Structure formats: structure tokens, C-alpha cells
Predicted model as a PDB file, atoms N, CA, C, CB and O in Angstrom, pLDDT in the B-factor column:
MODEL        1                                                                  
ATOM      1  N   MET A   1      39.496  33.523  97.864  1.00 93.00           N  
ATOM      2  CA  MET A   1      38.040  33.708  98.098  1.00 93.00           C  
ATOM      3  C   MET A   1      37.341  33.811  97.431  1.00 93.00           C  
ATOM      4  CB  MET A   1      37.678  34.418  98.605  1.00 93.00           C  
ATOM      5  O   MET A   1      36.224  33.412  97.762  1.00 93.00           O  
ATOM      6  N   ASP A   2      37.460  34.224  96.484  1.00 95.00           N  
ATOM      7  CA  ASP A   2      36.223  34.833  95.069  1.00 95.00           C  
ATOM      8  C   ASP A   2      35.654  33.258  94.547  1.00 95.00           C  
ATOM      9  CB  ASP A   2      37.312  35.937  93.210  1.00 95.00           C  
ATOM     10  O   ASP A   2      34.496  32.847  94.476  1.00 95.00           O  
ATOM     11  N   LYS A   3      36.891  32.603  94.234  1.00 96.00           N  
ATOM     12  CA  LYS A   3      36.882  31.427  93.660  1.00 96.00           C  
ATOM     13  C   LYS A   3      35.933  30.523  94.307  1.00 96.00           C  
ATOM     14  CB  LYS A   3      38.135  30.928  93.631  1.00 96.00           C  
ATOM     15  O   LYS A   3      34.931  29.994  93.823  1.00 96.00           O  
ATOM     16  N   LEU A   4      36.434  30.435  95.514  1.00 97.00           N  
ATOM     17  CA  LEU A   4      35.897  29.608  97.073  1.00 97.00           C  
ATOM     18  C   LEU A   4      33.915  30.290  96.566  1.00 97.00           C  
ATOM     19  CB  LEU A   4      37.040  30.730  99.401  1.00 97.00           C  
ATOM     20  O   LEU A   4      33.003  29.493  96.346  1.00 97.00           O  
ATOM     21  N   LEU A   5      33.740  31.816  96.506  1.00 97.00           N  
ATOM     22  CA  LEU A   5      32.077  32.150  96.590  1.00 97.00           C  
ATOM     23  C   LEU A   5      31.170  31.384  95.171  1.00 97.00           C  
ATOM     24  CB  LEU A   5      31.863  34.173  96.486  1.00 97.00           C  
ATOM     25  O   LEU A   5      30.045  30.897  95.064  1.00 97.00           O  
ATOM     26  N   GLU A   6      32.088  31.545  94.416  1.00 97.00           N  
ATOM     27  CA  GLU A   6      31.759  31.200  93.094  1.00 97.00           C  
ATOM     28  C   GLU A   6      31.365  29.306  92.692  1.00 97.00           C  
ATOM     29  CB  GLU A   6      33.163  31.801  92.276  1.00 97.00           C  
ATOM     30  O   GLU A   6      30.844  28.779  91.709  1.00 97.00           O  
ATOM     31  N   ILE A   7      31.835  28.826  93.801  1.00 97.00           N  
ATOM     32  CA  ILE A   7      31.632  27.682  93.443  1.00 97.00           C  
ATOM     33  C   ILE A   7      30.355  27.119  94.434  1.00 97.00           C  
ATOM     34  CB  ILE A   7      32.985  26.953  93.489  1.00 97.00           C  
ATOM     35  O   ILE A   7      29.516  26.330  94.002  1.00 97.00           O  
ATOM     36  N   LEU A   8      30.344  27.566  95.608  1.00 97.00           N  
ATOM     37  CA  LEU A   8      29.628  27.547  96.655  1.00 97.00           C  
ATOM     38  C   LEU A   8      28.282  27.970  95.851  1.00 97.00           C  
ATOM     39  CB  LEU A   8      30.198  28.464  97.876  1.00 97.00           C  
ATOM     40  O   LEU A   8      27.186  27.446  96.049  1.00 97.00           O  
ATOM     41  N   GLU A   9      28.520  28.932  94.977  1.00 96.00           N  
ATOM     42  CA  GLU A   9      27.201  30.030  94.309  1.00 96.00           C  
ATOM     43  C   GLU A   9      26.403  28.285  93.096  1.00 96.00           C  
ATOM     44  CB  GLU A   9      28.339  32.218  92.734  1.00 96.00           C  
ATOM     45  O   GLU A   9      25.252  27.857  93.177  1.00 96.00           O  
ATOM     46  N   ASP A  10      27.280  27.855  92.370  1.00 95.00           N  
ATOM     47  CA  ASP A  10      27.112  26.937  91.718  1.00 95.00           C  
ATOM     48  C   ASP A  10      26.604  25.980  92.169  1.00 95.00           C  
ATOM     49  CB  ASP A  10      27.896  26.695  91.281  1.00 95.00           C  
ATOM     50  O   ASP A  10      26.114  25.119  91.438  1.00 95.00           O  
ATOM     51  N   LEU A  11      26.596  25.887  93.655  1.00 93.00           N  
ATOM     52  CA  LEU A  11      26.000  24.297  94.274  1.00 93.00           C  
ATOM     53  C   LEU A  11      24.659  24.685  95.709  1.00 93.00           C  
ATOM     54  CB  LEU A  11      27.856  23.169  95.227  1.00 93.00           C  
ATOM     55  O   LEU A  11      24.134  24.001  96.588  1.00 93.00           O  
ATOM     56  N   ALA A  12      24.558  26.183  95.261  1.00 92.00           N  
ATOM     57  CA  ALA A  12      23.383  26.675  96.196  1.00 92.00           C  
ATOM     58  C   ALA A  12      23.066  27.734  95.420  1.00 92.00           C  
ATOM     59  CB  ALA A  12      23.688  27.087  97.780  1.00 92.00           C  
ATOM     60  O   ALA A  12      23.902  28.573  95.754  1.00 92.00           O  
ATOM     61  N   PRO A  13      22.253  28.304  94.443  1.00 94.00           N  
ATOM     62  CA  PRO A  13      22.534  29.550  93.797  1.00 94.00           C  
ATOM     63  C   PRO A  13      21.103  30.068  94.750  1.00 94.00           C  
ATOM     64  CB  PRO A  13      22.580  29.594  91.791  1.00 94.00           C  
ATOM     65  O   PRO A  13      19.971  29.623  94.937  1.00 94.00           O  
ATOM     66  N   GLY A  14      22.046  31.492  95.292  1.00 94.00           N  
ATOM     67  CA  GLY A  14      21.028  32.382  95.750  1.00 94.00           C  
ATOM     68  C   GLY A  14      21.020  32.256  97.507  1.00 94.00           C  
ATOM     69  O   GLY A  14      20.096  32.540  98.269  1.00 94.00           O  
ATOM     70  N   GLU A  15      22.263  31.777  97.804  1.00 93.00           N  
ATOM     71  CA  GLU A  15      22.184  31.911  98.934  1.00 93.00           C  
ATOM     72  C   GLU A  15      23.738  32.901  99.538  1.00 93.00           C  
ATOM     73  CB  GLU A  15      21.905  30.402  99.416  1.00 93.00           C  
ATOM     74  O   GLU A  15      24.858  32.974  99.034  1.00 93.00           O  
ATOM     75  N   ASP A  16      23.308  33.383 100.480  1.00 94.00           N  
ATOM     76  CA  ASP A  16      24.629  34.353 100.866  1.00 94.00           C  
ATOM     77  C   ASP A  16      25.499  34.201 101.705  1.00 94.00           C  
ATOM     78  CB  ASP A  16      24.401  35.436 101.241  1.00 94.00           C  
ATOM     79  O   ASP A  16      25.623  34.793 102.777  1.00 94.00           O  
ATOM     80  N   PHE A  17      26.455  33.008 101.032  1.00 96.00           N  
ATOM     81  CA  PHE A  17      27.266  32.147 101.341  1.00 96.00           C  
ATOM     82  C   PHE A  17      28.092  33.180 101.919  1.00 96.00           C  
ATOM     83  CB  PHE A  17      27.756  31.223 100.302  1.00 96.00           C  
ATOM     84  O   PHE A  17      28.403  32.798 103.047  1.00 96.00           O  
ATOM     85  N   GLU A  18      28.767  34.707 101.582  1.00 94.00           N  
ATOM     86  CA  GLU A  18      29.602  35.238 102.839  1.00 94.00           C  
ATOM     87  C   GLU A  18      29.334  36.075 103.876  1.00 94.00           C  
ATOM     88  CB  GLU A  18      30.515  35.786 102.503  1.00 94.00           C  
ATOM     89  O   GLU A  18      30.119  36.935 104.276  1.00 94.00           O  
ATOM     90  N   ASN A  19      28.129  35.832 104.378  1.00 94.00           N  
ATOM     91  CA  ASN A  19      27.645  36.275 105.286  1.00 94.00           C  
ATOM     92  C   ASN A  19      26.670  34.544 106.414  1.00 94.00           C  
ATOM     93  CB  ASN A  19      26.689  37.662 104.452  1.00 94.00           C  
ATOM     94  O   ASN A  19      26.646  34.548 107.645  1.00 94.00           O  
ATOM     95  N   CYS A  20      26.111  33.493 105.650  1.00 95.00           N  
ATOM     96  CA  CYS A  20      26.073  32.591 106.565  1.00 95.00           C  
ATOM     97  C   CYS A  20      27.345  31.512 107.163  1.00 95.00           C  
ATOM     98  CB  CYS A  20      25.103  31.970 106.070  1.00 95.00           C  
ATOM     99  O   CYS A  20      28.398  31.096 106.680  1.00 95.00           O  
ATOM    100  N   GLU A  21      26.702  31.338 108.334  1.00 95.00           N  
ATOM    101  CA  GLU A  21      27.763  30.264 109.178  1.00 95.00           C  
ATOM    102  C   GLU A  21      26.345  29.450 109.771  1.00 95.00           C  
ATOM    103  CB  GLU A  21      29.103  31.157 110.728  1.00 95.00           C  
ATOM    104  O   GLU A  21      26.140  29.358 110.981  1.00 95.00           O  
ATOM    105  N   THR A  22      25.615  29.007 108.968  1.00 95.00           N  
ATOM    106  CA  THR A  22      25.601  27.615 109.233  1.00 95.00           C  
ATOM    107  C   THR A  22      25.058  26.938 108.050  1.00 95.00           C  
ATOM    108  CB  THR A  22      24.821  27.285 110.458  1.00 95.00           C  
ATOM    109  O   THR A  22      23.856  26.682 108.123  1.00 95.00           O  
ATOM    110  N   LEU A  23      25.641  26.603 107.021  1.00 95.00           N  
ATOM    111  CA  LEU A  23      25.418  26.614 106.211  1.00 95.00           C  
ATOM    112  C   LEU A  23      25.168  24.452 106.193  1.00 95.00           C  
ATOM    113  CB  LEU A  23      26.448  27.673 105.478  1.00 95.00           C  
ATOM    114  O   LEU A  23      24.353  23.978 105.402  1.00 95.00           O  
ATOM    115  N   ILE A  24      26.003  23.490 107.166  1.00 95.00           N  
ATOM    116  CA  ILE A  24      25.751  22.447 107.403  1.00 95.00           C  
ATOM    117  C   ILE A  24      24.199  22.266 108.257  1.00 95.00           C  
ATOM    118  CB  ILE A  24      26.942  22.041 107.993  1.00 95.00           C  
ATOM    119  O   ILE A  24      23.309  21.458 107.992  1.00 95.00           O  
ATOM    120  N   ASP A  25      24.226  23.480 109.538  1.00 94.00           N  
ATOM    121  CA  ASP A  25      23.052  23.042 110.552  1.00 94.00           C  
ATOM    122  C   ASP A  25      21.923  23.410 109.842  1.00 94.00           C  
ATOM    123  CB  ASP A  25      23.031  23.749 112.051  1.00 94.00           C  
ATOM    124  O   ASP A  25      20.899  22.884 110.276  1.00 94.00           O  
ATOM    125  N   ASP A  26      21.699  24.535 108.380  1.00 93.00           N  
ATOM    126  CA  ASP A  26      20.645  24.243 107.781  1.00 93.00           C  
ATOM    127  C   ASP A  26      20.300  24.162 106.744  1.00 93.00           C  
ATOM    128  CB  ASP A  26      20.083  24.637 108.010  1.00 93.00           C  
ATOM    129  O   ASP A  26      19.599  24.930 106.085  1.00 93.00           O  
ATOM    130  N   HIS A  27      20.964  22.801 106.380  1.00 93.00           N  
ATOM    131  CA  HIS A  27      21.173  22.235 105.362  1.00 93.00           C  
ATOM    132  C   HIS A  27      21.325  22.511 104.104  1.00 93.00           C  
ATOM    133  CB  HIS A  27      20.632  21.701 105.380  1.00 93.00           C  
ATOM    134  O   HIS A  27      21.152  21.657 103.234  1.00 93.00           O  
ATOM    135  N   ILE A  28      21.735  23.984 103.800  1.00 93.00           N  
ATOM    136  CA  ILE A  28      22.107  24.031 102.606  1.00 93.00           C  
ATOM    137  C   ILE A  28      22.665  23.624 101.854  1.00 93.00           C  
ATOM    138  CB  ILE A  28      22.321  24.504 102.437  1.00 93.00           C  
ATOM    139  O   ILE A  28      22.412  23.372 100.676  1.00 93.00           O  
ATOM    140  N   LEU A  29      23.979  23.442 102.787  1.00 94.00           N  
ATOM    141  CA  LEU A  29      25.199  22.077 101.985  1.00 94.00           C  
ATOM    142  C   LEU A  29      24.166  20.556 102.448  1.00 94.00           C  
ATOM    143  CB  LEU A  29      27.529  21.969 103.185  1.00 94.00           C  
ATOM    144  O   LEU A  29      23.710  20.345 103.572  1.00 94.00           O  
ATOM    145  N   ASP A  30      24.025  19.806 101.422  1.00 91.00           N  
ATOM    146  CA  ASP A  30      23.314  17.895 101.682  1.00 91.00           C  
ATOM    147  C   ASP A  30      25.216  17.854 101.381  1.00 91.00           C  
ATOM    148  CB  ASP A  30      21.541  16.668  99.856  1.00 91.00           C  
ATOM    149  O   ASP A  30      26.142  18.590 101.039  1.00 91.00           O  
ATOM    150  N   SER A  31      24.802  15.857 101.968  1.00 90.00           N  
ATOM    151  CA  SER A  31      26.366  15.636 101.813  1.00 90.00           C  
ATOM    152  C   SER A  31      26.456  15.215 100.387  1.00 90.00           C  
ATOM    153  CB  SER A  31      27.060  14.446 102.867  1.00 90.00           C  
ATOM    154  O   SER A  31      27.556  14.690 100.214  1.00 90.00           O  
ATOM    155  N   PHE A  32      25.604  15.235  99.073  1.00 93.00           N  
ATOM    156  CA  PHE A  32      26.419  14.889  97.649  1.00 93.00           C  
ATOM    157  C   PHE A  32      26.882  16.587  97.672  1.00 93.00           C  
ATOM    158  CB  PHE A  32      25.228  14.169  95.927  1.00 93.00           C  
ATOM    159  O   PHE A  32      27.907  16.793  97.023  1.00 93.00           O  
ATOM    160  N   ALA A  33      26.408  17.539  98.178  1.00 93.00           N  
ATOM    161  CA  ALA A  33      26.512  19.317  97.666  1.00 93.00           C  
ATOM    162  C   ALA A  33      28.281  18.930  98.308  1.00 93.00           C  
ATOM    163  CB  ALA A  33      25.066  21.103  98.884  1.00 93.00           C  
ATOM    164  O   ALA A  33      29.125  19.044  97.419  1.00 93.00           O  
ATOM    165  N   ILE A  34      28.725  18.597  99.418  1.00 94.00           N  
ATOM    166  CA  ILE A  34      29.367  18.196 100.278  1.00 94.00           C  
ATOM    167  C   ILE A  34      30.762  17.835  99.728  1.00 94.00           C  
ATOM    168  CB  ILE A  34      28.669  17.259 100.874  1.00 94.00           C  
ATOM    169  O   ILE A  34      31.859  18.385  99.824  1.00 94.00           O  
ATOM    170  N   LEU A  35      30.191  16.363  98.927  1.00 94.00           N  
ATOM    171  CA  LEU A  35      31.270  15.816  98.033  1.00 94.00           C  
ATOM    172  C   LEU A  35      31.564  16.125  96.684  1.00 94.00           C  
ATOM    173  CB  LEU A  35      31.133  14.643  97.968  1.00 94.00           C  
ATOM    174  O   LEU A  35      32.598  15.809  96.096  1.00 94.00           O  
ATOM    175  N   SER A  36      30.239  17.001  96.041  1.00 95.00           N  
ATOM    176  CA  SER A  36      30.613  18.174  95.019  1.00 95.00           C  
ATOM    177  C   SER A  36      31.519  18.831  95.275  1.00 95.00           C  
ATOM    178  CB  SER A  36      29.770  19.081  94.775  1.00 95.00           C  
ATOM    179  O   SER A  36      32.505  18.691  94.552  1.00 95.00           O  
ATOM    180  N   LEU A  37      31.585  19.834  96.412  1.00 96.00           N  
ATOM    181  CA  LEU A  37      32.009  20.643  97.005  1.00 96.00           C  
ATOM    182  C   LEU A  37      33.518  20.620  97.136  1.00 96.00           C  
ATOM    183  CB  LEU A  37      31.363  20.625  97.987  1.00 96.00           C  
ATOM    184  O   LEU A  37      34.294  21.487  96.733  1.00 96.00           O  
ATOM    185  N   VAL A  38      33.951  18.957  98.061  1.00 97.00           N  
ATOM    186  CA  VAL A  38      35.183  18.505  98.416  1.00 97.00           C  
ATOM    187  C   VAL A  38      36.385  18.852  96.365  1.00 97.00           C  
ATOM    188  CB  VAL A  38      34.766  16.341  99.160  1.00 97.00           C  
ATOM    189  O   VAL A  38      37.260  19.456  95.745  1.00 97.00           O  
ATOM    190  N   SER A  39      35.387  17.895  96.397  1.00 97.00           N  
ATOM    191  CA  SER A  39      36.198  17.950  94.698  1.00 97.00           C  
ATOM    192  C   SER A  39      36.408  18.874  93.728  1.00 97.00           C  
ATOM    193  CB  SER A  39      35.662  17.231  93.827  1.00 97.00           C  
ATOM    194  O   SER A  39      37.185  18.870  92.773  1.00 97.00           O  
ATOM    195  N   GLU A  40      35.510  19.766  94.149  1.00 97.00           N  
ATOM    196  CA  GLU A  40      35.887  21.359  93.173  1.00 97.00           C  
ATOM    197  C   GLU A  40      36.776  21.739  94.113  1.00 97.00           C  
ATOM    198  CB  GLU A  40      34.531  22.770  92.852  1.00 97.00           C  
ATOM    199  O   GLU A  40      37.671  22.266  93.453  1.00 97.00           O  
ATOM    200  N   ILE A  41      37.067  21.792  95.220  1.00 97.00           N  
ATOM    201  CA  ILE A  41      38.192  22.722  95.672  1.00 97.00           C  
ATOM    202  C   ILE A  41      39.067  22.247  95.612  1.00 97.00           C  
ATOM    203  CB  ILE A  41      38.265  23.238  96.746  1.00 97.00           C  
ATOM    204  O   ILE A  41      40.044  22.991  95.528  1.00 97.00           O  
ATOM    205  N   GLU A  42      39.325  20.766  95.613  1.00 97.00           N  
ATOM    206  CA  GLU A  42      40.380  19.706  95.529  1.00 97.00           C  
ATOM    207  C   GLU A  42      41.300  19.994  94.232  1.00 97.00           C  
ATOM    208  CB  GLU A  42      39.668  18.197  95.437  1.00 97.00           C  
ATOM    209  O   GLU A  42      42.490  20.282  94.354  1.00 97.00           O  
ATOM    210  N   ASP A  43      40.551  19.878  92.779  1.00 97.00           N  
ATOM    211  CA  ASP A  43      40.669  20.534  91.690  1.00 97.00           C  
ATOM    212  C   ASP A  43      41.278  22.206  91.505  1.00 97.00           C  
ATOM    213  CB  ASP A  43      39.418  20.376  91.289  1.00 97.00           C  
ATOM    214  O   ASP A  43      42.269  22.543  90.857  1.00 97.00           O  
ATOM    215  N   GLU A  44      40.387  23.050  92.256  1.00 96.00           N  
ATOM    216  CA  GLU A  44      40.668  24.451  91.731  1.00 96.00           C  
ATOM    217  C   GLU A  44      42.071  25.037  92.425  1.00 96.00           C  
ATOM    218  CB  GLU A  44      39.324  25.472  92.107  1.00 96.00           C  
ATOM    219  O   GLU A  44      42.832  25.818  91.853  1.00 96.00           O  
ATOM    220  N   PHE A  45      42.273  24.467  93.863  1.00 96.00           N  
ATOM    221  CA  PHE A  45      43.261  24.764  94.878  1.00 96.00           C  
ATOM    222  C   PHE A  45      44.148  23.768  94.560  1.00 96.00           C  
ATOM    223  CB  PHE A  45      42.807  24.764  96.354  1.00 96.00           C  
ATOM    224  O   PHE A  45      45.143  24.337  95.009  1.00 96.00           O  
ATOM    225  N   ASP A  46      44.617  22.619  94.095  1.00 95.00           N  
ATOM    226  CA  ASP A  46      45.567  21.765  94.355  1.00 95.00           C  
ATOM    227  C   ASP A  46      45.767  21.854  95.224  1.00 95.00           C  
ATOM    228  CB  ASP A  46      46.445  21.683  93.885  1.00 95.00           C  
ATOM    229  O   ASP A  46      46.500  22.819  95.444  1.00 95.00           O  
ATOM    230  N   ILE A  47      45.374  21.052  96.418  1.00 96.00           N  
ATOM    231  CA  ILE A  47      45.498  20.347  97.578  1.00 96.00           C  
ATOM    232  C   ILE A  47      44.340  19.151  98.056  1.00 96.00           C  
ATOM    233  CB  ILE A  47      45.583  21.411  98.542  1.00 96.00           C  
ATOM    234  O   ILE A  47      43.266  19.255  97.463  1.00 96.00           O  
ATOM    235  N   GLU A  48      44.428  18.180  98.927  1.00 96.00           N  
ATOM    236  CA  GLU A  48      43.839  16.817  99.021  1.00 96.00           C  
ATOM    237  C   GLU A  48      43.385  17.089 100.350  1.00 96.00           C  
ATOM    238  CB  GLU A  48      44.821  15.464  98.811  1.00 96.00           C  
ATOM    239  O   GLU A  48      44.167  17.577 101.166  1.00 96.00           O  
ATOM    240  N   ILE A  49      41.773  16.726 100.759  1.00 97.00           N  
ATOM    241  CA  ILE A  49      41.355  17.750 101.712  1.00 97.00           C  
ATOM    242  C   ILE A  49      40.935  16.026 102.535  1.00 97.00           C  
ATOM    243  CB  ILE A  49      39.897  19.296 101.137  1.00 97.00           C  
ATOM    244  O   ILE A  49      39.818  15.519 102.427  1.00 97.00           O  
ATOM    245  N   SER A  50      41.753  15.568 103.083  1.00 96.00           N  
ATOM    246  CA  SER A  50      41.333  14.258 104.308  1.00 96.00           C  
ATOM    247  C   SER A  50      40.288  13.990 104.636  1.00 96.00           C  
ATOM    248  CB  SER A  50      41.720  14.324 105.558  1.00 96.00           C  
ATOM    249  O   SER A  50      39.512  14.941 104.545  1.00 96.00           O  
ATOM    250  N   PRO A  51      39.786  12.917 105.070  1.00 95.00           N  
ATOM    251  CA  PRO A  51      38.772  11.971 105.370  1.00 95.00           C  
ATOM    252  C   PRO A  51      39.121  13.435 107.096  1.00 95.00           C  
ATOM    253  CB  PRO A  51      39.215   9.563 105.280  1.00 95.00           C  
ATOM    254  O   PRO A  51      38.525  14.501 106.942  1.00 95.00           O  
ATOM    255  N   ALA A  52      39.622  13.361 107.868  1.00 95.00           N  
ATOM    256  CA  ALA A  52      39.650  13.917 108.705  1.00 95.00           C  
ATOM    257  C   ALA A  52      39.388  15.521 108.497  1.00 95.00           C  
ATOM    258  CB  ALA A  52      40.657  13.489 109.181  1.00 95.00           C  
ATOM    259  O   ALA A  52      39.128  16.227 109.472  1.00 95.00           O  
ATOM    260  N   GLU A  53      39.446  15.893 107.575  1.00 96.00           N  
ATOM    261  CA  GLU A  53      39.258  17.243 107.813  1.00 96.00           C  
ATOM    262  C   GLU A  53      37.092  17.521 107.195  1.00 96.00           C  
ATOM    263  CB  GLU A  53      40.848  18.228 106.608  1.00 96.00           C  
ATOM    264  O   GLU A  53      36.370  18.458 106.852  1.00 96.00           O  
ATOM    265  N   LEU A  54      37.000  16.366 107.357  1.00 94.00           N  
ATOM    266  CA  LEU A  54      35.526  16.453 106.971  1.00 94.00           C  
ATOM    267  C   LEU A  54      34.486  16.098 107.928  1.00 94.00           C  
ATOM    268  CB  LEU A  54      35.283  15.639 105.877  1.00 94.00           C  
ATOM    269  O   LEU A  54      33.653  15.200 108.054  1.00 94.00           O  
ATOM    270  N   VAL A  55      34.939  17.395 108.701  1.00 94.00           N  
ATOM    271  CA  VAL A  55      33.869  17.671 109.519  1.00 94.00           C  
ATOM    272  C   VAL A  55      32.492  18.780 109.545  1.00 94.00           C  
ATOM    273  CB  VAL A  55      34.530  17.869 110.440  1.00 94.00           C  
ATOM    274  O   VAL A  55      32.654  19.661 108.701  1.00 94.00           O  
ATOM    275  N   PRO A  56      31.558  18.882 110.104  1.00 93.00           N  
ATOM    276  CA  PRO A  56      30.943  20.203 109.755  1.00 93.00           C  
ATOM    277  C   PRO A  56      31.125  21.450 109.631  1.00 93.00           C  
ATOM    278  CB  PRO A  56      30.335  20.360 110.210  1.00 93.00           C  
ATOM    279  O   PRO A  56      30.815  22.247 108.746  1.00 93.00           O  
ATOM    280  N   ASP A  57      32.080  21.626 111.364  1.00 94.00           N  
ATOM    281  CA  ASP A  57      32.773  23.046 111.207  1.00 94.00           C  
ATOM    282  C   ASP A  57      33.516  23.486 110.356  1.00 94.00           C  
ATOM    283  CB  ASP A  57      33.428  23.339 112.016  1.00 94.00           C  
ATOM    284  O   ASP A  57      33.820  24.679 110.358  1.00 94.00           O  
ATOM    285  N   ASN A  58      33.921  22.734 109.553  1.00 95.00           N  
ATOM    286  CA  ASN A  58      35.171  23.174 108.504  1.00 95.00           C  
ATOM    287  C   ASN A  58      34.088  23.394 107.150  1.00 95.00           C  
ATOM    288  CB  ASN A  58      36.679  21.656 108.204  1.00 95.00           C  
ATOM    289  O   ASN A  58      34.637  23.785 106.120  1.00 95.00           O  
ATOM    290  N   PHE A  59      32.898  23.213 107.107  1.00 96.00           N  
ATOM    291  CA  PHE A  59      31.980  23.605 106.028  1.00 96.00           C  
ATOM    292  C   PHE A  59      30.976  24.340 107.072  1.00 96.00           C  
ATOM    293  CB  PHE A  59      31.300  22.242 105.015  1.00 96.00           C  
ATOM    294  O   PHE A  59      30.312  23.372 107.443  1.00 96.00           O  
ATOM    295  N   ASN A  60      30.717  24.905 107.424  1.00 95.00           N  
ATOM    296  CA  ASN A  60      29.455  25.307 108.051  1.00 95.00           C  
ATOM    297  C   ASN A  60      29.317  26.678 107.602  1.00 95.00           C  
ATOM    298  CB  ASN A  60      29.419  25.175 109.627  1.00 95.00           C  
ATOM    299  O   ASN A  60      28.194  27.175 107.527  1.00 95.00           O  
ATOM    300  N   SER A  61      30.619  27.501 107.217  1.00 96.00           N  
ATOM    301  CA  SER A  61      30.491  28.680 106.486  1.00 96.00           C  
ATOM    302  C   SER A  61      31.698  29.440 105.923  1.00 96.00           C  
ATOM    303  CB  SER A  61      29.829  29.495 107.260  1.00 96.00           C  
ATOM    304  O   SER A  61      32.800  29.317 106.458  1.00 96.00           O  
ATOM    305  N   ALA A  62      31.501  30.258 104.805  1.00 96.00           N  
ATOM    306  CA  ALA A  62      32.574  30.170 103.501  1.00 96.00           C  
ATOM    307  C   ALA A  62      34.151  30.611 103.863  1.00 96.00           C  
ATOM    308  CB  ALA A  62      32.014  31.305 102.208  1.00 96.00           C  
ATOM    309  O   ALA A  62      35.226  30.480 103.278  1.00 96.00           O  
ATOM    310  N   LYS A  63      33.667  31.286 105.309  1.00 96.00           N  
ATOM    311  CA  LYS A  63      34.869  31.573 106.258  1.00 96.00           C  
ATOM    312  C   LYS A  63      35.923  30.369 106.190  1.00 96.00           C  
ATOM    313  CB  LYS A  63      34.328  31.757 107.855  1.00 96.00           C  
ATOM    314  O   LYS A  63      36.815  30.040 105.407  1.00 96.00           O  
ATOM    315  N   ARG A  64      35.406  29.880 107.356  1.00 96.00           N  
ATOM    316  CA  ARG A  64      35.579  28.066 107.858  1.00 96.00           C  
ATOM    317  C   ARG A  64      36.128  27.684 106.153  1.00 96.00           C  
ATOM    318  CB  ARG A  64      33.466  26.910 108.522  1.00 96.00           C  
ATOM    319  O   ARG A  64      37.141  28.060 105.563  1.00 96.00           O  
ATOM    320  N   LEU A  65      35.363  27.082 105.847  1.00 97.00           N  
ATOM    321  CA  LEU A  65      35.869  26.683 104.400  1.00 97.00           C  
ATOM    322  C   LEU A  65      37.189  27.175 104.122  1.00 97.00           C  
ATOM    323  CB  LEU A  65      34.962  27.221 103.276  1.00 97.00           C  
ATOM    324  O   LEU A  65      38.211  26.506 104.281  1.00 97.00           O  
ATOM    325  N   TRP A  66      37.135  28.750 103.565  1.00 97.00           N  
ATOM    326  CA  TRP A  66      38.490  29.305 103.399  1.00 97.00           C  
ATOM    327  C   TRP A  66      39.838  29.209 103.918  1.00 97.00           C  
ATOM    328  CB  TRP A  66      38.372  30.212 103.537  1.00 97.00           C  
ATOM    329  O   TRP A  66      40.926  29.096 103.353  1.00 97.00           O  
ATOM    330  N   ASP A  67      39.542  29.272 104.966  1.00 96.00           N  
ATOM    331  CA  ASP A  67      40.700  28.823 106.774  1.00 96.00           C  
ATOM    332  C   ASP A  67      41.327  27.521 106.481  1.00 96.00           C  
ATOM    333  CB  ASP A  67      39.570  28.414 108.673  1.00 96.00           C  
ATOM    334  O   ASP A  67      42.536  27.310 106.384  1.00 96.00           O  
ATOM    335  N   MET A  68      40.342  26.651 106.349  1.00 97.00           N  
ATOM    336  CA  MET A  68      40.422  25.028 105.896  1.00 97.00           C  
ATOM    337  C   MET A  68      41.273  25.238 104.322  1.00 97.00           C  
ATOM    338  CB  MET A  68      38.462  24.144 105.674  1.00 97.00           C  
ATOM    339  O   MET A  68      42.211  24.441 104.308  1.00 97.00           O  
ATOM    340  N   ILE A  69      41.232  25.886 103.299  1.00 97.00           N  
ATOM    341  CA  ILE A  69      41.610  25.598 102.380  1.00 97.00           C  
ATOM    342  C   ILE A  69      43.870  26.269 102.056  1.00 97.00           C  
ATOM    343  CB  ILE A  69      40.189  26.208 101.507  1.00 97.00           C  
ATOM    344  O   ILE A  69      45.011  26.135 101.613  1.00 97.00           O  
ATOM    345  N   CYS A  70      42.720  27.012 102.860  1.00 96.00           N  
ATOM    346  CA  CYS A  70      44.813  28.124 103.095  1.00 96.00           C  
ATOM    347  C   CYS A  70      45.545  27.234 104.406  1.00 96.00           C  
ATOM    348  CB  CYS A  70      44.635  30.736 104.078  1.00 96.00           C  
ATOM    349  O   CYS A  70      46.636  27.717 104.709  1.00 96.00           O  
ATOM    350  N   ARG A  71      45.258  26.372 104.999  1.00 94.00           N  
ATOM    351  CA  ARG A  71      45.256  25.062 106.166  1.00 94.00           C  
ATOM    352  C   ARG A  71      46.386  24.526 105.384  1.00 94.00           C  
ATOM    353  CB  ARG A  71      43.683  23.841 106.390  1.00 94.00           C  
ATOM    354  O   ARG A  71      47.539  24.329 105.768  1.00 94.00           O  
ATOM    355  N   LEU A  72      45.831  24.310 104.148  1.00 95.00           N  
ATOM    356  CA  LEU A  72      45.965  23.010 103.645  1.00 95.00           C  
ATOM    357  C   LEU A  72      47.001  23.334 102.282  1.00 95.00           C  
ATOM    358  CB  LEU A  72      44.354  22.294 103.287  1.00 95.00           C  
ATOM    359  O   LEU A  72      47.504  22.547 101.480  1.00 95.00           O  
ATOM    360  N   GLY A  73      47.066  24.419 102.356  1.00 91.00           N  
ATOM    361  CA  GLY A  73      48.090  25.726 101.245  1.00 91.00           C  
ATOM    362  C   GLY A  73      47.721  26.016 100.456  1.00 91.00           C  
ATOM    363  O   GLY A  73      48.557  26.417  99.646  1.00 91.00           O  
ATOM    364  N   GLY A  74      45.956  26.086  99.920  1.00 74.00           N  
ATOM    365  CA  GLY A  74      45.441  26.014  99.021  1.00 74.00           C  
ATOM    366  C   GLY A  74      45.462  27.545  98.359  1.00 74.00           C  
ATOM    367  O   GLY A  74      44.964  27.829  97.269  1.00 74.00           O  
ATOM    368  N   ASP A  75      46.259  28.623  99.405  1.00 66.00           N  
ATOM    369  CA  ASP A  75      46.007  30.045  98.898  1.00 66.00           C  
ATOM    370  C   ASP A  75      46.763  30.470  98.044  1.00 66.00           C  
ATOM    371  CB  ASP A  75      46.038  30.971  99.760  1.00 66.00           C  
ATOM    372  O   ASP A  75      46.781  31.602  97.562  1.00 66.00           O  
ATOM    373  N   GLU A  76      47.682  29.244  97.721  1.00 56.00           N  
ATOM    374  CA  GLU A  76      49.434  29.755  96.897  1.00 56.00           C  
ATOM    375  C   GLU A  76      49.290  30.242  95.904  1.00 56.00           C  
ATOM    376  CB  GLU A  76      50.569  28.698  96.426  1.00 56.00           C  
ATOM    377  O   GLU A  76      50.266  30.621  95.255  1.00 56.00           O  
TER     378      GLU A  76                                                      
ENDMDL                                                                          
END                                                                             
């Protein structure tokens, strides 16, 4: 999860990604950041994030993002 936190920090420096659960709801991550995040995650964890996974619930917190990455096989 450390690499995920690094990726998030690069996109929005200074945010408390470990504790925030409203990244989408509070507009910390906008649509451009989500596109960049998806690309970075796919490259770093060698997974493919389908359009069906692109729902706010999966991106509202680092924990939810990590759960999605693990579910898609990126924790191996």
C-alpha cells in the first residue's frame, strides 16, 4: 500500500490519504486525477481497471483503492 500512497501523494500533495474517506466526495481527486491515478495503478501493479470499476466508491479512500487493487490481483 505504500506505493499507492506515493502515487496519491504525487497527484495531490499534502492530503491525508491514510485517513481520508471522501477523496471523491470532497473533490480532492477530480476527473483528471482519476484518469492519471488509473494509469499509474495499472502500470505499477500490472492490472487492468475496467470501466465497471470506475465508480466513486472504489476511489473514495486509499483503503478502498487498495481493496480494488488486491481484488484485481495487484497485490501479488
